[in-house]
C-alpha positions, 0 to 999 in steps of 0.5 A: 509798151513805152506809150503805155508806161507813159500813160500809166505814169500821167495817171498816177501823176493826176492822182498826185495832183489831186492830193495836193503834190507837186511832181519834182521828177518823173520817168519818161518826162520831157522837162522833169529829170528822171528819179534816181533808183532808191535801194536799187529799185526803180521809182516812177515819180518823186513829189512833194507837198510842203515838207512831206515827200511821196513816191510813185510806181506803176506796176505792170503784168511783168512786175507781178511775175517778179518774185521780188515785187513784195520786197520792192514794195515793202522796201519803198513803203518804209523810206523816211526822209533824210533829216526829219525821219518823216515817212514817205508815202507810197503811191502804187498804180495798178491796172484794172485787171491786176487790182485784186492781186495787188490788194492780196499782195498788200494784205500780206504786209504788216500794218505799219507798212500798209499805212504809207501805201496808196493803191490806185486803179490805172483807168483811161478816162478818155475812153467812153464809159458805158451808160447803164442807166435806162432813162425813159424818154417821151416819144415826140408827138407827131 
């Protein structure tokens, strides 16, 4: 469980890096400090890009069974910075099999909340992918 959670957090950090964010704190890390709870809710990553901040959470099967999941997402998506009152983006990493359920949950939120949410699929890119392209190869002439 702990290694799967660590891998999922690593995949989410890759998404932050692709969007130009630097990681300020993360869960299950070696060198960075663990993020504090925000409003009583656990956060996996806090990142910064210039003066903009972002929060990151990864959702697992147990999270989808939690009746307060929608409250957690809406609370974290409506956060603002302390002094400048800029909205804080919320990055949500979801396993492939729960992506449609997560999209359905997010559709029930208001548009003001959905603007701050980025949903990502947590796919292990180290696993080989099936190649469905059938390329014709010439047989060697003997």
